[in-house]
N, C-alpha and C positions, 0 to 999 in steps of 0.2 A: 652554404654558408662557409666562409674560411675559417678554420680554427685559429684562435689567437696564439701566437708563440709564447713561450715562457721567457724569464728574464735571462735565462742561461741557455747556451748551445746544446746542453744535453740534459742530464739529470739535475734537478734542483736539491742541492744538500740540505736545505731547510726542511724538506718534506721527509727526511729521514728521522725526525723526532718521533719517538714511540707514540705520543700522543696523537700525532697527525697521521701516522703511517696506517692506522686501521682503516681509516676512510680512503686513503690513497691506494692501499692494496685491493680493497674491494672494487674500487673504481677502475683500476688497472685490469683486473680479471674480467670485468664486463666490457671494457674498451677492446681488450685483445680478442675476446670472443666476437664482438660486433665486427671487427675488422677482418677476421679470417673466415667467418661463417659464409659469406657470398662465394669465396673462393672453394670452399669445401664441397658445395653442392654439385651434383645430386647424390654421390656416393657417401659422403661423410656428414655428420652433424657434430657440432661443438657443444657440449654439456658443461654447465658449472656445477661442481660437485662440493660437498661440505664435509669436513673432518672435524668432529667435536672432541675437544680435549677437556677433561675434567681433573679435578685435584691437582691443578697446577699452582705451585707455591707463588706467593705474592711477589716474592723476588724475581721470579722469572717472567711474570706478567708484564710488568712496566718497569724498565730500569730506572726511570725517574719517578719517585714517589711524590704524589701532590700533598703538601702539608700546609696546613692552616693554623695560624695563631689566633687564639681567642683573646678578647679583651673584655674581662668580666669585672663587674662591681659587686661588692657584697652587701647585703641589706642587713641592718642591725635595728633591734627594738630600742625605743627610748619612751620616756613618758609621754612625749608629744606624738607618738605613732612610729611608724616604720620610716627610716631614713636611709638613704644610700651613703655610705661612709667608705673611706679608703681603708683597706686592710691589706696588711702585707702577706698576700698569698700569691704563690707562683701560678702563672697563667699556664695551662696544659697546651699541648699540641693535638690537634684533632686530625686523625688520618681516616680516610674512607678507603675500605678495602673491597674491591669488587668481588662477589660471590658467584656470579654467573659462569657457566663454562665457556671457554674460548672457542669460537668457530672460525675455522681457516677454509678458504675457499680455494679451489684450483680447477683446471680445464681438463676435461677428458675429450679426445676426439675419438668418435664412435663410427664403426664401419657398418653401413646399412645392409651392405651385401654379405656380412658375416654375422647376422643376428646381433648387430649393435656391439660387437666386440670392440674392446678398447684398444685403439691403435697407438695413441700418443697421450702422454700425460705432460701438462704445462704447469709448472709450479713457479709462484712468484714468492720469493723467500720473505719471512717476516722475522722480526727480533727474536721471537721465541724459538724459531728454527736454528738460530745461531748462538743461543745462550745455553751452557750445560744445564741438564734437568729434564724432567719428564716430557716437556714439550719438544725438546730436540731429539729425545730418544724415540718418541712416537713418529716423529717426521722421518728419522733415519730408518725406523722399521718399515714404514711404508715405501720408502725409497728402495730399500734392498728387495721387498716384495715385486716392485716394479722390474728392477733389473733381473730378477730371477724369471721373469715372464717375457713374452715376445713383444712387449710394449716399449716404444721409444720413450726416452724421458728428456724434457727440456727444462733447465732450471735457470731462472732469472733473479740474479743478486744485485739488487739496487741499494745495498746497505753497506757502508764502510765499516761499521762496528761488527763484532762478534767473529765467531770461528767459521771458516768456510765449511761448507757440507761436502766438498769433494775432497778426496784424500790424495791431493797432490803432494810430492815431496817438497822440501825446502828448496831444492835445487830446480825442480820445475817451476815453483811459484816465482823464483828469482829470474827465471828465464824469460818469463812474461811480464815481469815488473818493470816500471812502476803502473799500478793500476788501482782504481778505486771500486769498480763494478766489473761483474763478470756474468756472461751468459755461457751456458755449457749445454751441449746436445749429445745425448748417448744414444745412439741408434742400436736397434736389436741386431746383434751378431753374436757368433760363438766367443764366450769369455766376457764379453762386455767390458773390455778394458779399455777402448779408445773413446776419448772424449774430444769433440770439437769444441774449441775454446775461442771466446770473442771477449777479450779484456777492453775496458774502457777506463779512461781518466775523467776526471770531473769536467773538464773543459772541452770535451769532445762529445760530438753528436752520439746518441744512442744508436746501436745498430739496427740494419735491416738485414734479416738472415732468414734461412730456410727451416721449415717446420716439416719434419719427414712423415711420410704416409706409408701406405703399403706398396712395395715395389711391383710393378715398375712405374707406378704413379709418381709424377714429379713432386718435389717439395712444394709447399705453398709459402709465400712470402709473408713474413711478419715485420712491419715497420714499428720497431718499439718506440722510437722518438715520437711518431705520429700518435700512437696510443697514449703515450704519456702526456702529451700536450692536449690531447681531448680531455684526460682526467684533470688536468690543471685548469682548463677553460671551465668544465662542468662544475668544478668545485670552488670557482672564483677565488682561488688561493692568493692571487695578486692582491686581494682586498682583505685577506685574513691574516697574513703572516706579517711580523714586525721584522722586516728586513733590515731595518736600521739598527737591530740588535745583532750581536755575534751569533754565528751560527751554532746550533747545538743539534747533534753532535758537533763538537768544534772542529775547524779546519784550520791549517797553518796561517800565519800572518800574511803571507804573499797571497794566498787563495782567498783570504777574507778581503783583502784590499781589492781584489779582482772582482769577488762577488758584489761589494758595494759599488764599484763602478757599473757593473751589469745592471744592478738595480736602478741606479740613477739614470742610465740610459734608457731603461725600459719605462721608467716614469715619464721622462720627456717625450717618449715615442707615443704615449697614450694619454693625451691631454683630456680626452673624453672621460678618463677614469680619475686622473690625479690634477687636471688642470694645469697651472704653471708651477705647482709645488716641485721642490727640489728633494724634500724628504717625505718619508712615509706619513701618510694622513693620520 
């Protein structure tokens, strides 16, 4: 069955919202593993691993806090019984704070010929990795341990907000700008100072690039756009997102007009989902 395309030629900026990103992230990890697993056999296998983060402050968990206003009435006693009356009391705000630990998934490529040694780590970044605090600190600690080993490291950053996890200088970032998304590959070599960099802007297709293995084995190809489109279809995001509203995190006015046009074109292209509607259902 052919995978349904997304409304945009590359990344969908609406899916960067922290509330949506949790499911997008887990879906993308599984889609990437499913795509590369057949090409890895018989020597290698791809395993989804889990990193558990505890004691993460609420401010680092989700940048946008869900706030709900209450509408309460006060009951007062009277001779005829209890009645609902209007009393000048301020309505409080109700906030729900998650208490469960945060679980982050990533992919390890294991070498069956070397007792399942970790050959390559593939990370898809989350907001917590790009926000100052314990979550970012733990990610950078794990990254340093990888770079101090003989393991290749692939980092996929599909989030515009936050601080990049690669220590490029301002001049280096300006040299590859403008870009919205970034894929970096650090191959095992003395010093580990070289990064292969693939920048992408919002209006461009996500890249198809090589995942390194043990030399002299050739890289295996990862089509990131195809993986993302699989996630989009599996999650039915076209039926869940209010594309008629401004994007959050925000994009500039020109890109917002472009996104609106992409969405209208997408709706017209899929009458089986939207009929003849020109707006979001």
